[in-house]
N, C-alpha and C positions, 0 to 999 in steps of 0.2 A: 461482557460488552453490552451496553444498553441497546434496546430495540430501536430501529430506525424511525418508527412512527408512521402508521398508515395515513395516507393523505385523505382527509375528510373535510367537508364543509361544516361550518358551525351548526347549521340547521339539522345536520345528520346526527349530532350528538344526542343520545337519549337522555331522558330526564330521570332514569331509574338507576337502581343499584347494579344492574347487570353489566354496566360498562366499567365497573371497578377494575383498575389496573391496566386497562387497554392503552397502548401506546399510540398516540396520534400526532399528526402534523397538520396545522391549519394556518390560514391567513385571515387577517381582519384589521380593522382600524382600532387604534387604541383610544378608547373613550374615557377611561378613568384609570388613574394610577395613584396609589397611596403607598409611599415609600415606607412609612412607619409601620403600617399593618401588613406590608408585603402582599397587597391585593391590587388587582387590575381587572379591566374588562375589555375584551375584544368584541367588536361588532362587525358582522358581514355587511359591507356597504350596499349590496344589492337586496338582500332579504331583511335587513335590519334585525336579525337574530343575534343574540350575544351569548358569550360564555365568560364565566368568572375564572380568573387566573390566580393561582398561588405563586407569587414570584420570589419566595424566600430563597430559592437556589440560584437565582440570577441577579439578585440585588447587589450593588446598585447597577442599574442599566440606564442608558441615556434615553429617557422617555420623552417622546414628542407627541403630545395629544393630537389626535386626528391623523397621525402618520400610519402607514401600512406596515404591519409587522407579521413575520412568520414565526410560529412557536412550535416546539416539539416538547412533549411531556406525557405524563400518565394521568388518566382520568380517575377521579376519586369522588365518591358520594359523600358529601358533607352533611352529617347529622345536624350540625349547628345551623346551617343555612337551608337544609332541606333541598339541596340542589347539587348538580354535578359541578365539580371544580377541576380545572386542569392544573396539575402540579407541574409548572414549567421548568424544564432543565436546560433548554436552549431557546434563545430569543434573538432575532435579527431583524434589522430594519430593511424593508424591501420597498420603501417609498419609490415611486416612479414605475413600478411594475404595472403593466396593464392587467387589472384585475378581471375584467370581462374576458380577455383572451386567456388568462390563467384558468378560469372556470371552464371555458370551452375546451381547452387542451385536456384538462383532467377528465371531463365528461367523455370526450372522444377516446381517450386512452382506456377508460373503463369499458366503453362499448367494444373496443377492439379486443381487449383481454377477455371479455365475456363471450365473444364470438369464436374464440380459438378452441 
C-alpha cells in the first residue's frame, strides 16, 4: 500500500538529495503543464515558491492553469534538472478551497501535535 503523504507546504521541500523517496501531500496553483513531456509546476499562492511535478503517472488529467490542485507523490532529486521533482501519483482539483484557512489549520494542527 502506498504511503499517505505527509502534508507539507511547497516552501518546506528541501532542495537537496536528502528528501529522496519522501512521500508528501501538498497544494498549489498550477502554473505550467506540458502534456507531451509529463511536466507541470505548482506554486504556493502566498509564498510564490514552486515545485516541479513529474505527471507521467497521472496523465492525462484535466489541467486548468491557475486552478488550485492537491497532489500526493514521492520526491526525487533530478540530476538532469539539478532540483527536486515530485513524482505525482494522485492529483485532484481543489479549486474553491480557502487556501489561507487551509494553511492556518495545518499550522494549528502541527502546533497541537507537537505539544502532546
